Structure formats: C-alpha cells, structure tokens
N, C-alpha and C positions, 0 to 999 in steps of 0.2 A: 504494499499499499504506500509506504514512504517513498518508495522507488517511482511508483507510478506519479506521485506529487511532484517530485524533483524533476522526473521527466517532462512533465505539463509545463512547468515553471520555465525549464530550459528552452522548450521549444517556442514558447510564447515570447520570451525575453529575446531569444535569439531572432525571431521574426521581426520583432519591434526594432532592435539593434540594426539588422540587415536593411529593413526597409527604411530606416531613419537615415542611414548611411547613403543609400543609393538615390532616394528621391531628389536631394539637393542636385545631383548631377543631371537632372532633366531640364532643358533649356527652356522653362516654362515661367511666366509671370504669375501663376495661380497661387492663391495665398496658402493652400493646403501643401502645395509643393515647397515653396520659400520658407514656410514657417520652419522647416526641419534645419534651416541654417542655424537655428538658434542653440537648440540643446545639444551640442555637441559634446560639451564636458559631461552632461548627464548621460548620453549614450555611451560614452567611454566607461564612465563608472558602472552603468548596467551591464555593459559587455564584459568588463573585468569580472564582475560577480557572477555573471553566467559560465565564465571559463572555470572559475573556482569550484562552483557547484557541480559543473559538468564532470569534473575529476572524481567526484564521488557517486556518480550515477552510471548505470549500464544500460543502454539502449541500442537498437539497431541503426547504424548511421552515425553513431556519436562523433567519429572523428572527422566526418565531413561538416557536422552541422558545427562543432568546435572550431574547425579550421576556417570556416567562413565568417564567424564571429571573430576569431583571432585577425583576420585580414581587414574587418571592418574596425576593429579596434586600434591597430596600426595606422590604418588612414585617419581616424578621428585624432589619434595623438599627433601625427604629423601636422595637422591643420591646427591644433591648439598649441603646440610646443613653443611657437614664437612668442607666445604671451606668459610665458613662465620663465623663472631665473636661470633656465637651462640653456637659453638662446642669447647670443650675443646682443647687448644693447644697441638700439639705433640712437639713442640720445643720452649721452652720459650727463649727469647734473653738473652745472657750472656752479660758482661759488654765489651766494646770495648775498648780494653786497647793496649797498645804498647808492644807486646808480641811475643816471636820467635814462639810461637804455634799458632798465627793467621795468616792467609792468605787472601787475597783478591781474588775473583773469578768473571770473566767477561764472560759471555755466550750470544752469539748474532747469529741469523741468519740475515745476512745483505742484502738479497734478490739479487740474481745475477745481475738482470739488474738495480739495484738501482745505479745511478751514482753520489751519495753523499759520495764519498769516504773520502772527507776532514772531513766531520762530524763524520763519524767512526774512523778516525785517531784522531782527537781531543778527541773523547771519551776515545779510548786506553790510550793517554796522561793523561787526567783529572783522569781516575779511578786508573791509575797506578796499575793495578792489578798483582798479582803474577802469575796467570794463566789466559790466554785468549783462548777461544775456539770460533771460527768462522765458521760459516756454509753458504754454497752456494757462496764459493769462487772459482774464476776461476783465470787465470794468470793476467787478468787486475786488480783484487782486491789486489793480492799480491804485483803487481808492485806498486801501490798506496800506499799501508800500509807497504812497506819495510822499509822506513825511521823510522817508529815507532817501527815496529818489531826487527829492529836490536838492539835494546836495550835489547833484551831477548837472553840470552845465548844459550837457546835451541828453537828452532823452528822446527817443523814437519809438512809438507804439503801434502795433496792430492788435487791437484788443477785439477778442472774439468768444462768443460763448459756444463754440463747436469743438473745443480743445486744441485749437491750432492758433490761438493768439500768440503774441511776442512782445516783450519788452528789451528795448536795448538802451543801456545808459553808461556814458563814458565822460570821464573828466579830462581826457586826451583832447588835443586839437583835431577838429574834424573837417577834413576836406570835403567828404561826402558821408552820407548815411541815409539809407532808404531801404523799405522793402518791396521787394520785386516776386514776381510769380513766375516759376519757370516750369509750370505744368498746367493742366486744367483740373488739379486736384484741390485748388483752394487753400493751399498751404504757403504762407510766405517765407521768403529766405532773404535773410538780412545781408546786404552788402555794405560795407563802409571802407572809407579810406581814412586813416588815422596817422596822428604823428606824436610821436614820444618827446618828453621834455627837452631831449638833446637833439631833436631834429630828424629821427629815423622814421621814415614814412613807410607804412605797411598797410595791407589789407587785411579785413576781417570778414569771414563768411559764416553766418549762423543759420543752421539747417534744422528743420523737423518735418521730415516727410511723413506721409501716412504709413502705418505698419500693415504686413500682410496678416489681416483677420478676414474672417467671412464677410463679403461684400467688396471687398478691396483687392485688387491685382497690385503687384509691385511694378507695373510699367511706369506709372508717373513718379513713384519714389526713386526709381532706378535713374528715370530721366533727370530729375533734380540733382540727385549724386553726380551722375556723369557730366552733367552740364556745369555743375559747379567745379567740379575737378578740371575740366577743360579751361573754364574760365581763369583758373588760378594759373595753368601752365602758360597763358598768353599775356598775362600782366607783366611779368617781369620785376615786380616787387615781391618783398617778402609777405608771406600771407599765412594767417591761422584760419583754419577751419574746426568749428565746433558745433556741437548739438546733440539732440536726441535722434540719431539716424534712423531709429527703428530698424536697425540692420547690425547683426554682430560684427566684430571687428574682424573675424575670420571669413566672413561670406566672401563670394566672388565677386559681389558689386563694392564692398568696402575694399577689397584687395585691389580691384580695377579703378577705384576712386584713387587711392595711395599711388598706384602706378602712373595713372594719367597725370595727376599733379605733381608726381616727384615728390611725394611728402615723406615725413619721418614721423613715427609713432612712439612717444615715451612709454606706451605700454609694452612695446617689443623687449624683450629680454628682462623686463621688469616684473610683471605680474598681470593677471587678468583686471584687477580693479574693477571688479563688475559692478555696474551701476544699477542695475534693474534684475529682480524685482526687490525694493529694499524691505519689503515686508515678508520676504521668504527667502532664506537662505537656499533652500532646495532647488530653485529655478533662476537663480541669478545668473546674468549674461552680460558682458560688455557691449552695451548698446549706444551708450552716450560717448561720443568720440571726441578726441582731441587729436588733429593733425597739424603740423606746420612744415613749411617748405624748409631745406636743410640750413637755410641762412639766419633761422632762428634758433637761439638756444633754449634750454629749460634750467631753472635753477630748481624749481621744485614742481611736484605734480601728485595729487592726492584725491582720494574720494572725501568729499565733506561729511558732515554729520546727517543723520536722520531727521528730516524736516517733516515729517508726516506725508511725505509724497510716496508714490511707489517708484521712485528714482531718487538714488543719492546724487548730491551736486557734485560737479568737479571743480577743483581750484588749482590752478597753475601760476606760477612766476615764471614769467619768460624773459629773454634777454636779446635785444635785437643788435647786439654787437657781432658782427658778421666774423671777427677774427675768432671770438670764443665759440661761436657756432661751429665754424669750420675745425677747430680743434676737438669740439665734444661730439659732433654727429657723424654718423656712419651713413651717408646719403645713398641711396639706390642707384643703380645704374642708369645712364640716360636711356630715354625711349629710342628704340632703333627705329629706321624708316617704316618698316612695315607695320609696327604697332602704333605710329602716328597715324598713317594712313588708315588703319582699322579704326581706332578711336575716332579720328575725324569723322569717318563714315557713318559711325554708330550715332555721334552727337548730330551730325546733318540728317540722319532720318528721323531722330527724334524730333528736331527742330521742324522738319517739314510735316510731320504728323500733328504737332502742337499748332501749327499755323492753319490748320483745317479750317476754312471759312465757317464752316457749320458749327464750330466750337467757340467757346469764350476764348479770346484773345489773351495769353499770358505776356508778361513783360520779361524783357531780356536785358541783362546789364551789357555796358558796352565791353566788347570783348578786344577792342585795338589797345 
C-alpha cells in the first residue's frame, strides 16, 4: 500500500515537473504557457524531492521516469544558477560614499488595495531616495503620500483605479519626464532624462506591464519590454530600467531585454532577491527588476521591508561615475549583426501591429 502511494506521488509529481519545464519552450503568448516561466525554483525543489522519493520506491519504468525528471531538474538549475552566489557577479559593489555621482532609487509596487499608506510614507521618508517610482497607485494613494511627495520638486503621475497607475518623483534635475504607452494594454511606461548633482545625464525607464493571467496574453507585455530595451540601445546615454515586469528574471523575455539593451543585473551572482509574493515564502519569484547599462555602477542593492503589499520594494544606490562602473561591471558581449537584425525585425513587427488604425494609438518615445 505504501509503495502504491509513493508511486502515485512520484508519477504525478514527475508529470508536473516535466510539463512545467516543457511548456515555457513553446513559442506562445498564452497566459497558461508563459505562466510556467515563474515557478522554476519551485519545480526544481519538487523535482529533487521526486528523485529522492523515487529511490525508495519500486515500479516499472522507474529509471525512465527518474531520468526524465533528472534532465528537467538540470535544465531548471541551469536557468536559475545565474541568480545564485555560485555564478560570477555582473555588478560588483563600489564604495558607498557621499558623492555627486551617487543617487538612491526606490521602486515599489504598493498594491492598490493595500491600506498601509503610512508604512509606505514612512519608507519614502526613511530611504530618502533621489528617485521614487511607485506602481499600482490610484488617487487614494496619491492623496495619502502627497505630504511626503511634496518634498520632491518633480512629481509626475498617472493615477488609475485599474492597478496600473504610477507615480514618479525625483529631486534631480529633469530634462524630460513623461508617461508613454508602448502597447494597447493601457499600461503606462515612464521615460525620463535626468541629471545628477555633478552633471551626469542618464535615462530612467519605469515599467509595469500586465501579467500572464487568465484573460491576458503576454504579447503586449513582451512588446513593452522589447521596445523599452531597444530604446535603451539607441539612446547612447547611461540608462536604468526598473519596475514590476510581471516577468521572472530568468524568462526568455527578460533575458532578451537584457541582451537587446546590453544591460547588467545586480542579482546575477548575488542571489534571487525575490520580490513577489511578499505574503508567501513558498511562491516567491524575482519579478521586480533592476537593470542598468554597464556605464552605471551599484553601491548597494537590496529588497526593502514588508509594506503590506504583495511585492517587496527594491532599493538601490547607484553611481554614475563611468570609471567606477568600468572597473566593477562585467558587461555582456556586444550584439552581433545577426542579433541586431533579428531584434530590429521583432520590434518593427510589434510597432507595425500596434499602429493598426483599428486600434487605439499608443505613444512612442523618441528613438533618435
């Protein structure tokens, strides 16, 4: 009887691990396919448990079943290992010093129904960030945070009651700051050009596309991510991209984003720093992202405290000193001509589709 129960658990668990590993390989934007990009750590843990239990059971085809699960576990481990201390760091930390080239950034999905406005207000005051980017903000959130936001000379808002509002606040010199729409998903993207105290000019991009859930495909999410990355590659200025990407750091879309923009990621070689779900240790995944071009260094990068949201905040201290960045960062290899052609083709197809005259017209940032 015990062996029968064990075999049933093994077969069902093995099926889940294998299906969850294979589905993300399917070139589809369907939510039920792309959703399997998220639980790679959980599938790896389940797979290892199945292998251990499998050693204690006896059933026909055991070696085949466990062999397939082992292959799936190896594949998941390969996708996850860059976000562990076992992998070389892409961004070594530079010294945290009082300098006109260093600024502090706070990025947080506050979760619109979350009523702990006072906790977020206290966080803003405590961190004292030079840039604050908040997501899922409606009018209630703005009214509650306005006393703290009033300390910032520039505040740009796109307040919505559909979970896709956003607030951008900064004390830096602003050359440009505006919300644009890169898809028909009605999700704003923040584009800004800012200047540090000692005159370093850089670009800031804040993203919050829709997640792969029932009723949503990931086509528009992937369009926003690809277009933002392509924009970064064409500016020639240092650039930071942050936000709730609703996409795991190890997914094909996030990896393509990094590749197109030539970004580096402080998580690589350092750890998952999983930001969602803040209310459950079991399902935590790194979906709130921080990417920077290699000419930006990081002095600190950490997950903030629990603010009552389903996301943890991300807090980073960055340095715009290019000499420090050059010494600290391990940049990716440049795009080869074939990759440039392929990424430009994908972006052009997205843009052509988004310009369909029968659909609402999104706005695009200047790419020159």
